[in-house]
VEXLOTI-270928 format. One line per field, with one value per residue: residue number from 1; residue in one letter; y, z, x of N, C-alpha, C, O, CB in turn. Coordinates in steps of 0.1 Angstrom, whole numbers, plus 5000, padded with zeros to 4 digits. Glycine has a CB too. Layout:
<atoms>
k = [NUM:...] $
r = [A:...] $
n.yy = [Y:...] $
n.zz = [Z:...] $
n.xx = [X:...] $
ca.yy = [Y:...] $
ca.zz = [Z:...] $
ca.xx = [X:...] $
c.yy = [Y:...] $
c.zz = [Z:...] $
c.xx = [X:...] $
o.yy = [Y:...] $
o.zz = [Z:...] $
o.xx = [X:...] $
cb.yy = [Y:...] $
cb.zz = [Z:...] $
cb.xx = [X:...] $
</atoms>
This chain:
<atoms>
k = [1:2:3:4:5:6:7:8:9:10:11:12:13:14:15:16:17:18:19:20:21:22:23:24:25:26:27:28:29:30:31:32:33:34:35:36:37:38:39:40:41:42:43:44:45:46:47:48:49:50:51:52:53:54:55:56:57:58:59:60:61:62:63:64:65:66:67:68:69:70:71:72:73:74:75:76:77:78:79:80:81:82:83:84:85:86:87:88:89:90:91:92:93] $
r = [M:A:I:L:I:D:T:A:R:W:P:A:H:G:R:L:W:A:H:L:I:S:D:D:N:L:A:E:L:H:A:F:A:A:A:H:D:I:P:R:R:G:F:D:L:D:H:Y:D:V:P:E:D:A:A:Y:R:L:I:A:A:G:A:R:H:V:T:A:R:E:L:V:Y:A:L:R:D:S:G:L:R:V:T:A:R:E:R:R:G:L:P:T:K] $
n.yy = [9373:9349:9325:9305:9274:9255:9220:9203:9198:9205:9201:9204:9211:9183:9178:9183:9206:9233:9265:9291:9316:9348:9357:9383:9400:9411:9414:9400:9375:9376:9375:9352:9337:9334:9332:9305:9294:9300:9307:9340:9337:9323:9333:9348:9373:9374:9349:9324:9297:9265:9234:9204:9187:9208:9218:9204:9208:9236:9236:9224:9248:9262:9272:9273:9247:9241:9238:9244:9259:9272:9284:9302:9317:9330:9345:9363:9377:9388:9415:9409:9392:9387:9387:9364:9376:9403:9395:9390:9414:9424:9451:9458:9457] $
n.zz = [2031:2018:2007:1980:1965:1937:1923:1918:1882:1859:1838:1842:1841:1849:1868:1887:1889:1906:1914:1931:1949:1961:1976:1976:1980:1967:1983:2005:1995:1986:2014:2027:2009:2013:2040:2039:2026:1999:1967:1957:1928:1915:1914:1891:1879:1887:1902:1923:1908:1920:1931:1931:1956:1976:1974:1996:2019:2017:2022:2044:2059:2058:2032:2012:1996:1963:1933:1898:1881:1901:1911:1891:1890:1914:1913:1891:1902:1924:1912:1906:1884:1857:1828:1798:1772:1783:1799:1772:1768:1750:1742:1763:1748] $
n.xx = [5931:5952:5973:5979:5982:5987:5982:6012:6024:6031:6060:6093:6131:6128:6116:6083:6063:6047:6024:6027:6003:5996:5962:5955:5981:6013:6035:6026:6030:6055:6067:6055:6073:6093:6100:6096:6117:6118:6136:6137:6145:6126:6103:6079:6067:6040:6034:6052:6070:6071:6092:6079:6085:6086:6064:6048:6057:6049:6019:6017:6026:6006:5998:5972:5956:5945:5927:5939:5922:5910:5930:5936:5917:5914:5939:5932:5908:5925:5932:5960:5968:5989:5987:5992:5999:6008:6028:6045:6051:6034:6011:5981:5945] $
ca.yy = [9370:9335:9316:9292:9267:9241:9205:9201:9193:9214:9194:9213:9206:9167:9177:9187:9220:9240:9278:9295:9327:9353:9361:9400:9413:9406:9415:9390:9363:9376:9371:9338:9322:9342:9327:9297:9296:9298:9320:9348:9343:9315:9345:9350:9383:9372:9336:9316:9283:9258:9220:9194:9186:9220:9221:9193:9216:9249:9237:9223:9260:9271:9277:9263:9236:9248:9236:9252:9264:9277:9295:9311:9329:9338:9355:9374:9384:9398:9421:9405:9382:9391:9381:9363:9396:9417:9386:9391:9428:9434:9459:9452:9459] $
ca.zz = [2025:2017:1999:1973:1959:1929:1921:1909:1874:1850:1838:1837:1847:1850:1881:1884:1893:1913:1909:1945:1950:1972:1967:1978:1973:1966:1996:2016:1987:1990:2029:2029:1998:2020:2056:2037:2020:1981:1964:1947:1913:1912:1911:1878:1876:1897:1909:1924:1906:1933:1927:1939:1969:1983:1978:2007:2031:2017:2027:2060:2066:2059:2019:2012:1983:1951:1917:1889:1879:1912:1919:1884:1894:1928:1909:1884:1912:1935:1903:1904:1871:1844:1814:1784:1762:1793:1799:1761:1763:1739:1744:1764:1746] $
ca.xx = [5942:5958:5984:5972:5987:5979:5990:6024:6021:6037:6072:6107:6139:6135:6105:6069:6061:6033:6023:6023:5999:5987:5950:5954:5989:6024:6044:6023:6032:6072:6070:6056:6078:6109:6098:6097:6130:6119:6145:6131:6144:6113:6095:6075:6056:6025:6036:6064:6071:6076:6092:6068:6090:6083:6043:6042:6061:6041:6008:6017:6032:5995:5991:5958:5961:5934:5928:5946:5915:5909:5943:5937:5906:5917:5949:5924:5901:5928:5942:5975:5977:5997:5989:6003:6001:6013:6044:6054:6051:6025:6000:5966:5929] $
c.yy = [9360:9334:9309:9284:9258:9233:9211:9194:9196:9208:9206:9210:9194:9168:9186:9200:9228:9255:9282:9310:9332:9362:9376:9405:9405:9405:9407:9376:9362:9370:9355:9331:9326:9338:9313:9286:9290:9309:9323:9349:9328:9320:9347:9360:9380:9359:9333:9302:9277:9244:9212:9191:9195:9224:9212:9206:9228:9250:9230:9233:9263:9277:9269:9257:9237:9240:9247:9261:9277:9291:9305:9321:9339:9352:9367:9378:9393:9412:9419:9397:9392:9380:9375:9372:9401:9409:9386:9403:9435:9443:9455:9461:9475] $
c.zz = [2025:2006:1993:1970:1948:1931:1914:1897:1857:1852:1837:1844:1850:1865:1876:1892:1899:1912:1927:1946:1959:1965:1971:1976:1968:1977:2007:2008:1991:2004:2032:2022:2008:2032:2051:2029:2001:1978:1955:1929:1905:1910:1897:1877:1890:1905:1912:1919:1917:1926:1938:1952:1977:1986:1991:2017:2032:2025:2037:2063:2067:2042:2020:1994:1973:1939:1907:1884:1891:1913:1904:1888:1905:1923:1899:1892:1919:1925:1897:1890:1861:1836:1805:1776:1771:1794:1784:1758:1751:1744:1748:1756:1753] $
c.xx = [5942:5964:5978:5982:5985:5990:5998:6023:6025:6054:6082:6118:6141:6124:6094:6067:6045:6037:6019:6016:5996:5972:5947:5968:6008:6035:6037:6029:6050:6074:6070:6066:6093:6110:6102:6108:6128:6122:6133:6134:6132:6103:6089:6062:6046:6024:6047:6063:6080:6079:6079:6071:6088:6072:6041:6041:6047:6029:6009:6021:6019:5992:5980:5960:5949:5938:5931:5936:5913:5917:5942:5926:5906:5928:5943:5917:5907:5933:5955:5979:5984:5995:5994:6005:6008:6027:6052:6053:6044:6012:5987:5952:5933] $
o.yy = [9356:9340:9303:9288:9250:9234:9220:9183:9189:9209:9217:9205:9190:9159:9193:9202:9225:9259:9277:9318:9325:9369:9381:9416:9393:9395:9407:9366:9353:9360:9348:9320:9320:9340:9308:9273:9281:9320:9316:9357:9324:9314:9349:9357:9385:9357:9338:9295:9280:9240:9215:9191:9191:9231:9215:9212:9230:9259:9229:9233:9269:9286:9259:9263:9232:9236:9258:9272:9289:9303:9315:9333:9350:9364:9378:9390:9403:9421:9424:9396:9404:9368:9381:9375:9406:9414:9384:9407:9445:9437:9449:9472:9483] $
o.zz = [2030:1996:1999:1973:1953:1936:1906:1899:1847:1862:1832:1855:1853:1873:1866:1903:1894:1909:1933:1942:1969:1955:1967:1969:1968:1979:2018:2015:1996:2005:2037:2027:2006:2036:2057:2027:1995:1982:1948:1921:1893:1905:1890:1874:1901:1913:1904:1925:1922:1917:1949:1961:1989:1995:1998:2022:2041:2032:2041:2075:2077:2041:2027:1984:1978:1936:1907:1883:1888:1916:1904:1888:1906:1927:1898:1888:1921:1932:1888:1886:1861:1836:1801:1773:1765:1790:1783:1746:1744:1751:1739:1761:1755] $
o.xx = [5932:5962:5969:5993:5977:6001:5996:6021:6023:6060:6078:6115:6152:6125:6094:6073:6033:6049:6009:6024:5992:5970:5936:5968:6011:6042:6043:6033:6056:6081:6078:6069:6103:6121:6111:6107:6134:6117:6125:6129:6131:6094:6098:6051:6047:6015:6055:6055:6091:6071:6074:6062:6087:6069:6031:6031:6039:6026:5998:6021:6017:5984:5978:5964:5940:5949:5926:5940:5914:5914:5949:5929:5901:5928:5948:5916:5902:5938:5961:5990:5984:5999:6003:6016:6018:6037:6064:6054:6046:6004:5980:5951:5924] $
cb.yy = [9373:9323:9308:9295:9263:9242:9190:9193:9193:9232:9183:9229:9210:9164:9183:9175:9228:9236:9281:9296:9328:9364:9352:9405:9429:9412:9430:9389:9367:9391:9378:9333:9325:9359:9329:9298:9284:9294:9319:9360:9344:9307:9355:9336:9381:9373:9325:9315:9280:9258:9214:9180:9184:9228:9211:9178:9224:9252:9235:9214:9272:9283:9275:9276:9217:9267:9232:9245:9256:9265:9285:9307:9324:9325:9346:9371:9377:9391:9431:9395:9373:9393:9383:9353:9410:9421:9367:9383:9430:9424:9465:9452:9446] $
cb.zz = [2029:2017:2006:1960:1965:1910:1915:1917:1878:1853:1827:1839:1853:1852:1896:1887:1879:1931:1893:1954:1944:1984:1971:1994:1989:1957:2001:2020:1968:1990:2038:2025:1972:2021:2066:2035:2031:1970:1957:1953:1904:1920:1913:1871:1859:1888:1904:1938:1891:1948:1929:1932:1969:1980:1963:2012:2027:2004:2022:2068:2060:2070:2006:2015:1989:1948:1913:1877:1877:1921:1924:1871:1896:1943:1902:1872:1919:1946:1906:1917:1860:1847:1810:1775:1760:1812:1802:1749:1761:1727:1735:1781:1755] $
cb.xx = [5952:5949:5994:5964:5990:5972:5982:6034:6011:6034:6074:6107:6138:6159:6112:6059:6066:6029:6009:6038:5993:5999:5936:5949:5990:6028:6046:6004:6027:6079:6058:6045:6078:6110:6080:6090:6141:6107:6163:6134:6165:6109:6104:6073:6047:6010:6032:6069:6077:6063:6110:6066:6102:6087:6029:6054:6080:6036:5999:6026:6044:5998:5999:5939:5961:5936:5916:5952:5907:5912:5965:5936:5895:5926:5961:5917:5896:5942:5943:5979:5965:6013:5988:6002:5986:6003:6040:6051:6064:6018:5998:5963:5915] $
</atoms>
C-alpha cells in the first residue's frame, strides 16, 4: 500500500496541480490527505488535486513521487480508477 503523487503540471486557478492517489484503497487516501491538511473538497472521485506547493510537503511526509503514467497505471491496477466516461455519467460497456 502506497500513496502516490505525480508532478504538478496541470494549470487551474493560477496554479499548477498534482494528483494524489492510493494504490490500494480510498480510506488510506482520505486518511493521508486529512493528516496533511488536504481539504476534502480537493477529492475528485479517485484522487485529490493538490497544489504544487503542497506536493513538496506530501512527498516529504511519505507520498512517493511517480510519473503521471505510473500514477494512472497504479490507479487502474488498484481498481479505483474512475474513467472519463464514468465521470460524465455515461454507461460503461
